[in-house]
N, CA, C and O atoms as a GROMACS GRO file, in nm:
protein
  564
    1SER      N    1  15.011   4.464  14.531
    1SER     CA    2  14.937   4.589  14.545
    1SER      C    3  14.803   4.573  14.474
    1SER      O    4  14.791   4.501  14.375
    2PHE      N    5  14.704   4.641  14.526
    2PHE     CA    6  14.568   4.635  14.471
    2PHE      C    7  14.504   4.772  14.478
    2PHE      O    8  14.513   4.841  14.580
    3GLN      N    9  14.439   4.811  14.369
    3GLN     CA   10  14.356   4.930  14.367
    3GLN      C   11  14.222   4.890  14.308
    3GLN      O   12  14.217   4.826  14.202
    4SER      N   13  14.115   4.926  14.375
    4SER     CA   14  13.982   4.882  14.331
    4SER      C   15  13.930   4.970  14.218
    4SER      O   16  13.993   5.070  14.181
    5LEU      N   17  13.818   4.932  14.167
    5LEU     CA   18  13.752   5.004  14.059
    5LEU      C   19  13.713   5.145  14.102
    5LEU      O   20  13.711   5.237  14.020
    6TYR      N   21  13.683   5.161  14.228
    6TYR     CA   22  13.638   5.291  14.279
    6TYR      C   23  13.753   5.388  14.305
    6TYR      O   24  13.729   5.507  14.327
    7ASP      N   25  13.877   5.341  14.301
    7ASP     CA   26  13.992   5.429  14.319
    7ASP      C   27  14.025   5.507  14.193
    7ASP      O   28  14.104   5.602  14.197
    8PHE      N   29  13.966   5.470  14.080
    8PHE     CA   30  13.992   5.536  13.953
    8PHE      C   31  13.874   5.625  13.918
    8PHE      O   32  13.759   5.581  13.922
    9VAL      N   33  13.904   5.751  13.885
    9VAL     CA   34  13.798   5.844  13.845
    9VAL      C   35  13.786   5.842  13.693
    9VAL      O   36  13.882   5.808  13.623
   10GLY      N   37  13.671   5.877  13.644
   10GLY     CA   38  13.648   5.878  13.500
   10GLY      C   39  13.536   5.784  13.463
   10GLY      O   40  13.477   5.717  13.547
   11SER      N   41  13.509   5.781  13.333
   11SER     CA   42  13.399   5.698  13.285
   11SER      C   43  13.440   5.552  13.282
   11SER      O   44  13.557   5.520  13.262
   12LYS      N   45  13.345   5.464  13.301
   12LYS     CA   46  13.368   5.320  13.301
   12LYS      C   47  13.309   5.261  13.174
   12LYS      O   48  13.252   5.334  13.092
   13ILE      N   49  13.323   5.131  13.156
   13ILE     CA   50  13.268   5.064  13.040
   13ILE      C   51  13.127   5.016  13.070
   13ILE      O   52  13.087   5.008  13.187
   14THR      N   53  13.052   4.984  12.966
   14THR     CA   54  12.916   4.935  12.986
   14THR      C   55  12.918   4.788  13.027
   14THR      O   56  13.013   4.715  12.997
   15VAL      N   57  12.815   4.747  13.095
   15VAL     CA   58  12.804   4.608  13.141
   15VAL      C   59  12.781   4.518  13.021
   15VAL      O   60  12.705   4.552  12.930
   16GLY      N   61  12.848   4.403  13.019
   16GLY     CA   62  12.830   4.307  12.911
   16GLY      C   63  12.929   4.323  12.797
   16GLY      O   64  12.920   4.250  12.698
   17THR      N   65  13.022   4.417  12.808
   17THR     CA   66  13.122   4.437  12.703
   17THR      C   67  13.226   4.326  12.710
   17THR      O   68  13.276   4.293  12.817
   18LYS      N   69  13.259   4.268  12.594
   18LYS     CA   70  13.360   4.163  12.589
   18LYS      C   71  13.498   4.226  12.597
   18LYS      O   72  13.527   4.318  12.521
   19PRO      N   73  13.584   4.178  12.686
   19PRO     CA   74  13.718   4.237  12.694
   19PRO      C   75  13.811   4.178  12.589
   19PRO      O   76  13.795   4.064  12.546
   20CYS      N   77  13.909   4.258  12.550
   20CYS     CA   78  14.017   4.213  12.463
   20CYS      C   79  14.136   4.183  12.554
   20CYS      O   80  14.180   4.270  12.629
   21LEU      N   81  14.187   4.060  12.550
   21LEU     CA   82  14.293   4.019  12.642
   21LEU      C   83  14.430   4.034  12.576
   21LEU      O   84  14.449   3.991  12.462
   22PHE      N   85  14.524   4.094  12.648
   22PHE     CA   86  14.662   4.109  12.603
   22PHE      C   87  14.753   4.040  12.702
   22PHE      O   88  14.743   4.062  12.823
   23PHE      N   89  14.844   3.957  12.651
   23PHE     CA   90  14.944   3.891  12.734
   23PHE      C   91  15.080   3.943  12.691
   23PHE      O   92  15.129   3.909  12.583
   24ASN      N   93  15.142   4.026  12.775
   24ASN     CA   94  15.267   4.091  12.743
   24ASN      C   95  15.384   4.016  12.806
   24ASN      O   96  15.379   3.976  12.922
   25GLY      N   97  15.490   3.999  12.728
   25GLY     CA   98  15.611   3.935  12.778
   25GLY      C   99  15.627   3.795  12.722
   25GLY      O  100  15.528   3.726  12.697
   26PRO      N  101  15.751   3.753  12.702
   26PRO     CA  102  15.776   3.620  12.645
   26PRO      C  103  15.754   3.506  12.743
   26PRO      O  104  15.750   3.390  12.702
   27THR      N  105  15.740   3.535  12.872
   27THR     CA  106  15.727   3.431  12.974
   27THR      C  107  15.601   3.349  12.958
   27THR      O  108  15.598   3.233  12.997
   28TRP      N  109  15.495   3.407  12.900
   28TRP     CA  110  15.367   3.337  12.886
   28TRP      C  111  15.379   3.213  12.799
   28TRP      O  112  15.299   3.120  12.815
   29ASP      N  113  15.475   3.208  12.708
   29ASP     CA  114  15.489   3.093  12.619
   29ASP      C  115  15.613   3.008  12.649
   29ASP      O  116  15.637   2.910  12.580
   30GLN      N  117  15.691   3.045  12.750
   30GLN     CA  118  15.816   2.975  12.776
   30GLN      C  119  15.804   2.865  12.881
   30GLN      O  120  15.866   2.760  12.866
   31THR      N  121  15.726   2.887  12.985
   31THR     CA  122  15.717   2.787  13.092
   31THR      C  123  15.577   2.728  13.098
   31THR      O  124  15.479   2.793  13.062
   32ASP      N  125  15.569   2.604  13.145
   32ASP     CA  126  15.439   2.536  13.154
   32ASP      C  127  15.348   2.601  13.257
   32ASP      O  128  15.227   2.607  13.237
   33GLU      N  129  15.405   2.649  13.369
   33GLU     CA  130  15.323   2.713  13.472
   33GLU      C  131  15.251   2.836  13.418
   33GLU      O  132  15.132   2.856  13.443
   34TYR      N  133  15.323   2.918  13.342
   34TYR     CA  134  15.262   3.038  13.287
   34TYR      C  135  15.166   3.005  13.172
   34TYR      O  136  15.069   3.077  13.152
   35LYS      N  137  15.192   2.898  13.097
   35LYS     CA  138  15.099   2.857  12.993
   35LYS      C  139  14.965   2.816  13.054
   35LYS      O  140  14.859   2.851  13.001
   36HIS      N  141  14.970   2.744  13.165
   36HIS     CA  142  14.846   2.703  13.232
   36HIS      C  143  14.775   2.823  13.294
   36HIS      O  144  14.652   2.832  13.289
   37LEU      N  145  14.851   2.916  13.351
   37LEU     CA  146  14.791   3.036  13.408
   37LEU      C  147  14.725   3.121  13.299
   37LEU      O  148  14.618   3.178  13.321
   38LYS      N  149  14.790   3.129  13.183
   38LYS     CA  150  14.731   3.202  13.070
   38LYS      C  151  14.600   3.137  13.028
   38LYS      O  152  14.502   3.206  13.000
   39SER      N  153  14.598   3.005  13.024
   39SER     CA  154  14.476   2.932  12.990
   39SER      C  155  14.365   2.958  13.091
   39SER      O  156  14.249   2.971  13.054
   40ILE      N  157  14.400   2.965  13.218
   40ILE     CA  158  14.301   2.994  13.323
   40ILE      C  159  14.244   3.134  13.305
   40ILE      O  160  14.122   3.153  13.316
   41PHE      N  161  14.330   3.233  13.279
   41PHE     CA  162  14.281   3.370  13.258
   41PHE      C  163  14.190   3.378  13.136
   41PHE      O  164  14.088   3.447  13.139
   42ILE      N  165  14.225   3.308  13.028
   42ILE     CA  166  14.141   3.309  12.908
   42ILE      C  167  14.006   3.245  12.938
   42ILE      O  168  13.902   3.297  12.896
   43ASP      N  169  14.006   3.132  13.009
   43ASP     CA  170  13.879   3.067  13.045
   43ASP      C  171  13.795   3.154  13.138
   43ASP      O  172  13.672   3.153  13.129
   44LEU      N  173  13.860   3.228  13.225
   44LEU     CA  174  13.789   3.312  13.322
   44LEU      C  175  13.717   3.429  13.254
   44LEU      O  176  13.604   3.462  13.291
   45PHE      N  177  13.782   3.491  13.156
   45PHE     CA  178  13.724   3.610  13.093
   45PHE      C  179  13.659   3.582  12.959
   45PHE      O  180  13.609   3.675  12.895
   46HIS      N  181  13.656   3.456  12.913
   46HIS     CA  182  13.596   3.421  12.785
   46HIS      C  183  13.445   3.421  12.797
   46HIS      O  184  13.389   3.369  12.893
   47ARG      N  185  13.379   3.481  12.698
   47ARG     CA  186  13.233   3.481  12.699
   47ARG      C  187  13.181   3.393  12.587
   47ARG      O  188  13.131   3.284  12.613
   48GLU      N  189  13.191   3.438  12.463
   48GLU     CA  190  13.151   3.355  12.350
   48GLU      C  191  13.250   3.379  12.236
   48GLU      O  192  13.319   3.481  12.232
   49TYR      N  193  13.254   3.284  12.145
   49TYR     CA  194  13.347   3.293  12.033
   49TYR      C  195  13.298   3.399  11.934
   49TYR      O  196  13.180   3.403  11.900
   50VAL      N  197  13.390   3.484  11.889
   50VAL     CA  198  13.358   3.591  11.796
   50VAL      C  199  13.445   3.574  11.672
   50VAL      O  200  13.567   3.561  11.684
   51GLU      N  201  13.383   3.574  11.553
   51GLU     CA  202  13.460   3.558  11.430
   51GLU      C  203  13.510   3.690  11.375
   51GLU      O  204  13.623   3.698  11.327
   52ASN      N  205  13.429   3.794  11.381
   52ASN     CA  206  13.466   3.925  11.326
   52ASN      C  207  13.458   4.030  11.436
   52ASN      O  208  13.375   4.021  11.526
   53ILE      N  209  13.546   4.129  11.426
   53ILE     CA  210  13.550   4.236  11.525
   53ILE      C  211  13.544   4.370  11.452
   53ILE      O  212  13.617   4.393  11.356
   54ARG      N  213  13.455   4.456  11.498
   54ARG     CA  214  13.451   4.594  11.448
   54ARG      C  215  13.542   4.677  11.536
   54ARG      O  216  13.548   4.657  11.657
   55LEU      N  217  13.615   4.771  11.477
   55LEU     CA  218  13.705   4.855  11.554
   55LEU      C  219  13.627   4.938  11.657
   55LEU      O  220  13.676   4.961  11.768
   56GLN      N  221  13.508   4.982  11.621
   56GLN     CA  222  13.427   5.062  11.714
   56GLN      C  223  13.372   4.975  11.828
   56GLN      O  224  13.329   5.028  11.931
   57GLY      N  225  13.373   4.843  11.811
   57GLY     CA  226  13.324   4.754  11.915
   57GLY      C  227  13.425   4.725  12.023
   57GLY      O  228  13.390   4.667  12.126
   58LEU      N  229  13.550   4.763  12.003
   58LEU     CA  230  13.652   4.743  12.106
   58LEU      C  231  13.642   4.855  12.209
   58LEU      O  232  13.670   4.971  12.177
   59GLU      N  233  13.604   4.822  12.330
   59GLU     CA  234  13.589   4.922  12.435
   59GLU      C  235  13.673   4.891  12.558
   59GLU      O  236  13.708   4.981  12.634
   60HIS      N  237  13.704   4.763  12.579
   60HIS     CA  238  13.765   4.721  12.704
   60HIS      C  239  13.887   4.633  12.676
   60HIS      O  240  13.879   4.540  12.596
   61ALA      N  241  13.997   4.662  12.741
   61ALA     CA  242  14.119   4.582  12.724
   61ALA      C  243  14.170   4.540  12.861
   61ALA      O  244  14.178   4.620  12.954
   62LEU      N  245  14.204   4.411  12.873
   62LEU     CA  246  14.265   4.359  12.994
   62LEU      C  247  14.409   4.320  12.961
   62LEU      O  248  14.433   4.243  12.868
   63SER      N  249  14.502   4.374  13.036
   63SER     CA  250  14.643   4.351  13.009
   63SER      C  251  14.704   4.268  13.122
   63SER      O  252  14.689   4.300  13.239
   64PHE      N  253  14.772   4.160  13.083
   64PHE     CA  254  14.845   4.074  13.177
   64PHE      C  255  14.992   4.080  13.137
   64PHE      O  256  15.028   4.036  13.028
   65THR      N  257  15.077   4.134  13.222
   65THR     CA  258  15.219   4.149  13.192
   65THR      C  259  15.298   4.062  13.287
   65THR      O  260  15.286   4.074  13.409
   66ALA      N  261  15.382   3.973  13.232
   66ALA     CA  262  15.470   3.889  13.312
   66ALA      C  263  15.609   3.952  13.310
   66ALA      O  264  15.671   3.963  13.205
   67THR      N  265  15.657   3.993  13.426
   67THR     CA  266  15.787   4.058  13.437
   67THR      C  267  15.897   3.955  13.462
   67THR      O  268  15.868   3.844  13.506
   68PRO      N  269  16.022   3.989  13.433
   68PRO     CA  270  16.132   3.894  13.456
   68PRO      C  271  16.152   3.854  13.602
   68PRO      O  272  16.206   3.747  13.630
   69ASP      N  273  16.109   3.938  13.696
   69ASP     CA  274  16.127   3.905  13.838
   69ASP      C  275  16.012   3.820  13.894
   69ASP      O  276  16.008   3.795  14.014
   70GLY      N  277  15.918   3.775  13.807
   70GLY     CA  278  15.814   3.682  13.849
   70GLY      C  279  15.681   3.745  13.885
   70GLY      O  280  15.590   3.673  13.928
   71LYS      N  281  15.666   3.875  13.869
   71LYS     CA  282  15.538   3.939  13.899
   71LYS      C  283  15.447   3.933  13.777
   71LYS      O  284  15.493   3.932  13.663
   72ILE      N  285  15.318   3.930  13.803
   72ILE     CA  286  15.216   3.937  13.698
   72ILE      C  287  15.134   4.063  13.726
   72ILE      O  288  15.071   4.075  13.831
   73LEU      N  289  15.137   4.155  13.631
   73LEU     CA  290  15.068   4.283  13.647
   73LEU      C  291  14.938   4.279  13.569
   73LEU      O  292  14.938   4.259  13.448
   74PHE      N  293  14.826   4.297  13.638
   74PHE     CA  294  14.693   4.297  13.578
   74PHE      C  295  14.644   4.441  13.574
   74PHE      O  296  14.636   4.508  13.677
   75ARG      N  297  14.610   4.488  13.454
   75ARG     CA  298  14.558   4.623  13.436
   75ARG      C  299  14.434   4.617  13.347
   75ARG      O  300  14.424   4.533  13.258
   76SER      N  301  14.340   4.707  13.372
   76SER     CA  302  14.216   4.716  13.294
   76SER      C  303  14.208   4.855  13.232
   76SER      O  304  14.222   4.956  13.301
   77TYR      N  305  14.184   4.858  13.101
   77TYR     CA  306  14.182   4.985  13.028
   77TYR      C  307  14.054   5.002  12.949
   77TYR      O  308  13.993   4.904  12.904
   78LYS      N  309  14.014   5.128  12.933
   78LYS     CA  310  13.906   5.164  12.842
   78LYS      C  311  13.973   5.213  12.714
   78LYS      O  312  14.064   5.296  12.718
   79ILE      N  313  13.928   5.160  12.599
   79ILE     CA  314  13.985   5.198  12.470
   79ILE      C  315  13.907   5.316  12.415
   79ILE      O  316  13.785   5.311  12.400
   80ILE      N  317  13.980   5.425  12.386
   80ILE     CA  318  13.919   5.547  12.336
   80ILE      C  319  13.969   5.570  12.194
   80ILE      O  320  14.090   5.573  12.171
   81LEU      N  321  13.878   5.586  12.098
   81LEU     CA  322  13.912   5.612  11.959
   81LEU      C  323  13.901   5.761  11.933
   81LEU      O  324  13.795   5.821  11.954
   82LYS      N  325  14.011   5.822  11.885
   82LYS     CA  326  14.013   5.966  11.859
   82LYS      C  327  14.044   5.990  11.712
   82LYS      O  328  14.100   5.903  11.644
   83LYS      N  329  14.007   6.106  11.662
   83LYS     CA  330  14.034   6.141  11.523
   83LYS      C  331  14.184   6.156  11.503
   83LYS      O  332  14.256   6.212  11.586
   84SER      N  333  14.231   6.104  11.386
   84SER     CA  334  14.374   6.111  11.359
   84SER      C  335  14.406   6.182  11.229
   84SER      O  336  14.523   6.206  11.199
   85GLY      N  337  14.306   6.215  11.151
   85GLY     CA  338  14.330   6.280  11.023
   85GLY      C  339  14.343   6.182  10.908
   85GLY      O  340  14.354   6.224  10.793
   86CYS      N  341  14.342   6.054  10.936
   86CYS     CA  342  14.345   5.953  10.829
   86CYS      C  343  14.231   5.855  10.854
   86CYS      O  344  14.146   5.876  10.941
   87LYS      N  345  14.230   5.746  10.777
   87LYS     CA  346  14.117   5.653  10.784
   87LYS      C  347  14.107   5.582  10.919
   87LYS      O  348  13.998   5.569  10.974
   88THR      N  349  14.219   5.535  10.971
   88THR     CA  350  14.217   5.465  11.100
   88THR      C  351  14.231   5.565  11.214
   88THR      O  352  14.315   5.655  11.207
   89PRO      N  353  14.151   5.550  11.318
   89PRO     CA  354  14.157   5.645  11.429
   89PRO      C  355  14.279   5.621  11.519
   89PRO      O  356  14.340   5.514  11.517
   90ARG      N  357  14.313   5.722  11.595
   90ARG     CA  358  14.419   5.710  11.696
   90ARG      C  359  14.358   5.645  11.819
   90ARG      O  360  14.249   5.681  11.862
   91ILE      N  361  14.430   5.551  11.876
   91ILE     CA  362  14.378   5.476  11.990
   91ILE      C  363  14.451   5.519  12.116
   91ILE      O  364  14.574   5.523  12.120
   92GLU      N  365  14.373   5.552  12.219
   92GLU     CA  366  14.430   5.585  12.350
   92GLU      C  367  14.371   5.492  12.454
   92GLU      O  368  14.256   5.450  12.443
   93LEU      N  369  14.450   5.460  12.554
   93LEU     CA  370  14.406   5.374  12.663
   93LEU      C  371  14.396   5.456  12.790
   93LEU      O  372  14.487   5.532  12.825
   94GLU      N  373  14.284   5.440  12.859
   94GLU     CA  374  14.262   5.507  12.987
   94GLU      C  375  14.241   5.398  13.093
   94GLU      O  376  14.150   5.316  13.081
   95GLU      N  377  14.326   5.398  13.194
   95GLU     CA  378  14.314   5.295  13.297
   95GLU      C  379  14.189   5.321  13.381
   95GLU      O  380  14.170   5.430  13.435
   96ILE      N  381  14.104   5.217  13.391
   96ILE     CA  382  13.977   5.233  13.462
   96ILE      C  383  13.969   5.146  13.586
   96ILE      O  384  13.874   5.156  13.663
   97GLY      N  385  14.068   5.059  13.606
   97GLY     CA  386  14.070   4.975  13.725
   97GLY      C  387  13.987   4.851  13.709
   97GLY      O  388  13.904   4.846  13.618
   98PRO      N  389  14.003   4.753  13.788
   98PRO     CA  390  14.097   4.744  13.900
   98PRO      C  391  14.240   4.718  13.854
   98PRO      O  392  14.264   4.681  13.738
   99ARG      N  393  14.335   4.738  13.944
   99ARG     CA  394  14.477   4.715  13.918
   99ARG      C  395  14.529   4.620  14.026
   99ARG      O  396  14.514   4.645  14.146
  100MET      N  397  14.592   4.511  13.981
  100MET     CA  398  14.644   4.411  14.076
  100MET      C  399  14.782   4.364  14.031
  100MET      O  400  14.811   4.359  13.912
  101ASP      N  401  14.866   4.330  14.128
  101ASP     CA  402  14.995   4.267  14.103
  101ASP      C  403  14.994   4.130  14.169
  101ASP      O  404  14.968   4.118  14.289
  102PHE      N  405  15.024   4.026  14.090
  102PHE     CA  406  15.024   3.889  14.139
  102PHE      C  407  15.166   3.835  14.141
  102PHE      O  408  15.255   3.887  14.074
  103THR      N  409  15.185   3.729  14.218
  103THR     CA  410  15.305   3.647  14.205
  103THR      C  411  15.259   3.502  14.204
  103THR      O  412  15.170   3.464  14.280
  104LEU      N  413  15.319   3.423  14.117
  104LEU     CA  414  15.286   3.281  14.107
  104LEU      C  415  15.379   3.208  14.204
  104LEU      O  416  15.499   3.193  14.177
  105ARG      N  417  15.324   3.164  14.317
  105ARG     CA  418  15.408   3.103  14.420
  105ARG      C  419  15.403   2.951  14.419
  105ARG      O  420  15.507   2.886  14.424
  106ARG      N  421  15.284   2.896  14.413
  106ARG     CA  422  15.270   2.749  14.416
  106ARG      C  423  15.200   2.701  14.292
  106ARG      O  424  15.099   2.757  14.249
  107SER      N  425  15.255   2.597  14.234
  107SER     CA  426  15.188   2.537  14.120
  107SER      C  427  15.224   2.389  14.117
  107SER      O  428  15.340   2.351  14.133
  108LYS      N  429  15.123   2.309  14.098
  108LYS     CA  430  15.143   2.166  14.083
  108LYS      C  431  15.068   2.125  13.958
  108LYS      O  432  14.945   2.119  13.956
  109LEU      N  433  15.144   2.099  13.853
  109LEU     CA  434  15.084   2.069  13.724
  109LEU      C  435  15.050   1.921  13.716
  109LEU      O  436  15.116   1.837  13.776
  110SER      N  437  14.946   1.892  13.641
  110SER     CA  438  14.904   1.753  13.622
  110SER      C  439  14.992   1.687  13.517
  110SER      O  440  15.066   1.754  13.444
  111SER      N  441  14.984   1.555  13.510
  111SER     CA  442  15.060   1.484  13.407
  111SER      C  443  14.998   1.513  13.270
  111SER      O  444  14.885   1.560  13.261
  112GLU      N  445  15.074   1.485  13.166
  112GLU     CA  446  15.027   1.514  13.030
  112GLU      C  447  14.902   1.434  12.994
  112GLU      O  448  14.813   1.486  12.928
  113ASP      N  449  14.895   1.307  13.037
  113ASP     CA  450  14.777   1.224  13.009
  113ASP      C  451  14.653   1.275  13.080
  113ASP      O  452  14.544   1.279  13.022
  114LEU      N  453  14.669   1.316  13.206
  114LEU     CA  454  14.556   1.368  13.282
  114LEU      C  455  14.508   1.501  13.224
  114LEU      O  456  14.388   1.528  13.224
  115MET      N  457  14.599   1.583  13.176
  115MET     CA  458  14.563   1.711  13.117
  115MET      C  459  14.485   1.690  12.986
  115MET      O  460  14.388   1.762  12.961
  116LYS      N  461  14.526   1.594  12.904
  116LYS     CA  462  14.452   1.563  12.782
  116LYS      C  463  14.312   1.514  12.814
  116LYS      O  464  14.216   1.552  12.747
  117GLU      N  465  14.300   1.429  12.916
  117GLU     CA  466  14.169   1.377  12.956
  117GLU      C  467  14.079   1.489  13.006
  117GLU      O  468  13.959   1.489  12.979
  118ALA      N  469  14.136   1.585  13.080
  118ALA     CA  470  14.056   1.696  13.133
  118ALA      C  471  14.012   1.792  13.024
  118ALA      O  472  13.906   1.855  13.037
  119CYS      N  473  14.089   1.804  12.917
  119CYS     CA  474  14.056   1.898  12.809
  119CYS      C  475  13.964   1.840  12.703
  119CYS      O  476  13.923   1.911  12.612
  120LYS      N  477  13.930   1.711  12.713
  120LYS     CA  478  13.841   1.650  12.614
  120LYS      C  479  13.700   1.707  12.628
  120LYS      O  480  13.651   1.730  12.739
  121LYS      N  481  13.638   1.729  12.514
  121LYS     CA  482  13.498   1.773  12.516
  121LYS      C  483  13.409   1.651  12.518
  121LYS      O  484  13.437   1.553  12.450
  122PRO      N  485  13.301   1.655  12.595
  122PRO     CA  486  13.207   1.542  12.596
  122PRO      C  487  13.141   1.525  12.459
  122PRO      O  488  13.126   1.622  12.384
  123LYS      N  489  13.103   1.403  12.428
  123LYS     CA  490  13.040   1.374  12.299
  123LYS      C  491  12.908   1.448  12.282
  123LYS      O  492  12.866   1.478  12.170
  124VAL      N  493  12.843   1.478  12.393
  124VAL     CA  494  12.715   1.549  12.387
  124VAL      C  495  12.734   1.690  12.332
  124VAL      O  496  12.646   1.741  12.262
  125LEU      N  497  12.847   1.755  12.362
  125LEU     CA  498  12.869   1.892  12.319
  125LEU      C  499  12.924   1.902  12.177
  125LEU      O  500  12.921   2.011  12.118
  126LYS      N  501  12.973   1.794  12.121
  126LYS     CA  502  13.028   1.799  11.986
  126LYS      C  503  12.916   1.808  11.884
  126LYS      O  504  12.815   1.739  11.895
  127VAL      N  505  12.936   1.893  11.784
  127VAL     CA  506  12.837   1.911  11.678
  127VAL      C  507  12.869   1.814  11.566
  127VAL      O  508  12.981   1.810  11.515
  128THR      N  509  12.770   1.736  11.530
  128THR     CA  510  12.788   1.642  11.419
  128THR      C  511  12.704   1.688  11.301
  128THR      O  512  12.589   1.728  11.316
  129LYS      N  513  12.765   1.680  11.183
  129LYS     CA  514  12.693   1.719  11.062
  129LYS      C  515  12.621   1.598  11.007
  129LYS      O  516  12.673   1.486  11.008
  130LYS      N  517  12.500   1.621  10.959
  130LYS     CA  518  12.424   1.514  10.894
  130LYS      C  519  12.453   1.521  10.745
  130LYS      O  520  12.434   1.626  10.682
  131LYS      N  521  12.498   1.412  10.691
  131LYS     CA  522  12.539   1.409  10.550
  131LYS      C  523  12.421   1.375  10.459
  131LYS      O  524  12.327   1.307  10.497
  132ASN      N  525  12.432   1.427  10.337
  132ASN     CA  526  12.338   1.397  10.229
  132ASN      C  527  12.192   1.429  10.263
  132ASN      O  528  12.101   1.359  10.218
  133ILE      N  529  12.172   1.531  10.341
  133ILE     CA  530  12.036   1.572  10.373
  133ILE      C  531  12.019   1.716  10.324
  133ILE      O  532  12.095   1.806  10.363
  134ALA      N  533  11.921   1.736  10.240
  134ALA     CA  534  11.895   1.870  10.189
  134ALA      C  535  11.753   1.909  10.228
  134ALA      O  536  11.662   1.826  10.231
  135ASP      N  537  11.737   2.035  10.256
  135ASP     CA  538  11.604   2.087  10.290
  135ASP      C  539  11.531   2.118  10.160
  135ASP      O  540  11.554   2.223  10.099
  136ARG      N  541  11.445   2.029  10.119
  136ARG     CA  542  11.368   2.048   9.996
  136ARG      C  543  11.219   2.030  10.025
  136ARG      O  544  11.178   1.951  10.110
  137GLU      N  545  11.143   2.104   9.952
  137GLU     CA  546  10.998   2.088   9.964
  137GLU      C  547  10.954   1.989   9.856
  137GLU      O  548  10.998   1.998   9.742
  138ILE      N  549  10.870   1.899   9.891
  138ILE     CA  550  10.819   1.799   9.797
  138ILE      C  551  10.693   1.856   9.734
  138ILE      O  552  10.599   1.895   9.802
  139GLU      N  553  10.695   1.859   9.602
  139GLU     CA  554  10.579   1.912   9.532
  139GLU      C  555  10.477   1.799   9.514
  139GLU      O  556  10.510   1.689   9.470
  140ILE      N  557  10.356   1.829   9.549
  140ILE     CA  558  10.248   1.732   9.535
  140ILE      C  559  10.160   1.780   9.418
  140ILE      O  560  10.113   1.893   9.416
  141GLU      N  561  10.140   1.689   9.324
  141GLU     CA  562  10.057   1.725   9.209
  141GLU      C  563   9.916   1.676   9.227
  141GLU      O  564   9.832   1.697   9.139
   0.00000   0.00000   0.00000
């Protein structure tokens, strides 16, 4: 089943917002097929690495639920922070679409050696630190 973004009424999120990904269900870590699919979803929605998160900066949540009968439920939510009377706000989720249900039908996994080779980072992209170099100004007398 599929429902598009336009089938949902209400406010949407702003363009460029980083989504928070949720993987629900134990199946994501039990089988190799679902582990690879989880990796594909993370690569698809990953933008840049973030070290710290502000609670007010969380606006968008993507939920992937693996059910026991083999379905994968994809839902998109807007995170709404409401007053709760204490320091941390109450969090509500409003579904903003799209909504999709998947089934994993065909999968052909690569061998372990080929997967390691594919996941290697090129030497050009690796950051190397220069040792024993300090930024100092030389004083001239």
